[in-house]
Steps between C-alpha positions, in 0.01 A plus 500: 500500500413233243571160650549196278291217640693205635490277802818565698619290787687792652323753718546874481785603734621845386176693455615860466818700454520876561800706386559871550803707397726205413735582210277590201176391670310794640193324633383149412262246651484152347252221569639157422326167450585132539695303245775623267519881494702625202673840507628643171614832359773666300853501639530787748125532548526420871434127534787472745323747729217251551738218589719730707199617699413142586856439615488810720177382663665165563776659707765611251695806617399822326737745336392862523560531124177307435291795621352688207694816422363804680301296757572472874383144546385184322232261615422135428232263623367155418205290612588132544261216564645249747442142379424221745843346438672815634252588773702349785833661397350842428301500825818420696681797343208734569469383862871567556436861395167522689316574174129440453465246214199691371196364320466254210861380542634806315820693556558863409871561448611861467825695470562874512845589370660843547847631416613425856292207624256221428190418704340160468154382602294182516128555554580861604747386772862615461751217458876463432600439138612150596140406582387599150779284366383202707147546368632529145701179528179319587303644206719573201780338303662733244730413211652754265695442182802666660497251788598183312822489698302432817398158367867416453578573865552185706317634804197581282508153348504350849204719597308388189563133575392548863182681392419208273594243763297654782613325821475824698502310829826320416662819369405685818640215712829516310523875550431471874750213537767706321437804719516289817830344391658834405373675815670235714824540305480876546442447873810280512709768326373768737567274797865460392533876450364572847734256675720718725879471527653402836597858573151628413347220706704601808379858464140387456517281813639792699223731375234238568623446857519874566141559386361193678679579827357852494154339545321766303127508458249749368285516816793586725627766261160669482487529885867560571520869422184582696631312803833677481335841471287422806795372707731787401245762612438340842713738709355810339144372542566420868628849570199659332247290689676574829471872434130463428452300818678763709267763356196311628670361819245446783763531773638835389311807620603667175359216288194552285298236688572654843413846372180373341401316823542828696287680243231232533479557881446869444233436234318265739502771769356742245229250407384478863452874497339517152389159389283640224786663312828351630425124524583457132851638556574238764369221279708602203817527710427157647480353148829663397670366810380146433622518137844630608534227760423239231754664267765493775443128548532442121829693496636277774382184324662609173822579686509155657495332153802687368791259528846636458682180394839581344545135403180501291604824334841352421339183358269701278791710374697185414207344313456817300868498414474135393210571265669807352831320453343200322291724273805706404669178382220301342206720416334835550192344659456192717307328218805545275719337764267204546472457121879501472519241779267275299716540188828415667341218696383350167853528361648338809240225486579449131869464582434265792270279291646562157605147415166341587293781339718498188464124467123524549483765227708280270258213560200726431662621177562145384136407564371816325730444202389140466135605515559768236663263253226248563230751401716644218546156344123454504471825307765379254300183441180697446677743266645224286159343468336837420780598260427206272129583488559874453752443219255269325214750536714791377617291203137438410423873524805580286377261234175694488708817461666368182810349661426171326842340546622673812640347815441632852627346818558598861808392690527494879854543626651501845547846647618647828249483782251785525153571631369366167681169525812349347408524132569722203279480191595530135244544222654370177350553158575419139264657244640292215515129444848351528637787706592436864285669763666814637448718803231759435761769563677374186189533279547815296156545347263712710210360296594148605537598865164678487328184381673294770376752755147477362517123524618524862225749588242275337603210719521706818153640433364148551661448841528830686242745630621827341186622319640779277770459236650795312700454181670817381602433138586136573440441129790723394721367219261227389262481206333279243342176616688529830312822574172318441605225739596754765164671448317172548698429817418841646135456410492167683678644802241777512232247584676402822649833604431866440765592242637833381714501190674797336568396141597617153391175335162500323466122557526550877266799490240291318513240778391744768167481675515877556704762320631840615679752280748756632529820298697820531332835429601863517284718724591864566841437340571211741512126429245287687460122500158341531366146495162393367305176481428379145181342372510226237521734200759722669702192585499399134618848402783481756614156387491630144723789603739253661505307170594819321160592356398858422142476380197305619445353155845352453580131502695539817180563692351184357805326636432663838146357496637158414742516792214584733283230348765239577434565870128574468389144563723482804367830634133482411382267775239682708591610849 
């Protein structure tokens, strides 16, 4: 890339753009530089693809029709350098998404677009499209020739004035005050809606009393069914333990213990006759007898703890019925019942204290409303002060753009309250001396609106932190000396911001610090767009083409050199 030497104030922000399978572009990687980057080419060559790709990377929704015919997916990426002025805002966005900011304060934005979906990435981490849009709003401001109507929109004019004014702290305070006021009013409306009628209130009181009197609690419910099961099985358990006790009964000659004791006596007699072989038998029988006697005592102890209390059983049955009855009415589970109790208790409390709570809310609303209008009036004052300065600055810029006898003013009018304050803004403009200033929406000439937009962008570039400006044929419908003035303005802007300008005007092309040409070729019977960086001689040839020249020796190319020479002094300062 041949770079014209100059000493720009702006730093390089958009370093690289990669495009694959977008419309007529098959595969293209472009390295950009600081200053004013000019993009030219014949109509239909594919210049709009470059601008469209930037919009897509800045969060614009993608239509599947942009994918190159016959391909399954398209891919875009860009490398952005984060300036110090945006570091705090960009870092906050990345931290929200848990994204590593990477090295050298650079961001890699990437999109992969298929016929059914779009995947978005920042530094290789997937992100929602809205996050790309938030990043884009920090970096790039785009204006196209077909968007003149946006400047005529009152909300856009208000946004422009606020960007020029600054006062972010005061604007944020106004927004918060408005939200507080409206939230209280909404709470008041909801409070009135929730106020129960007398008939509903009687039903709610009855339900509340019924649930409270039931004295329900989670701990009791968790133990209740186990206790009931234990109490209900008492008689059956007592009968079984009695049968086991009778089997072992010491006092019954037919009991196991009596039989085992008799066997032990016989084994002991045998041991006296044959101690060597029979003593073990007596010892083992003695152990069994001791174990059975212990078991018999345990049976009796267990039996003594079985209480057959019909009153307890009846109580447990009643409590179970209470729980089941309440849950059938007010909730499947006890938690549902208790939650419902809280809800109706709140309604009853609201009704019982309605007058005092309603009055308190009215008082809070009055205070919040007063605070809002106090902050909003401060904003109005600041806007009126800024409007005079902005109108004066824009008028000066318009003079430099060949509106020598024009009039531009900004009117602040009272508007309904909103999060942005109590003002509406009107940009009024008269391009001709003696004619009254009209609303921009009443200005018919797109060339005039384009120059007003350029003037506005020039002023905003001195006060805001957006580092990249894109002008897509902003110079449409202008020519002659006006085109030269627009070219000079873009050249100047390029020293404070990284600029991209798609143009058909040779004067504007000559003002560029760097020049790219978009061409359409036919490869394998298919049209392909490509973009290439031009050196000084190639730039002259391209400007000559734009002037209508057909041969390198023609006068038109001399004119192209003259156009370039008019900016050469401006652009020849060493870096």
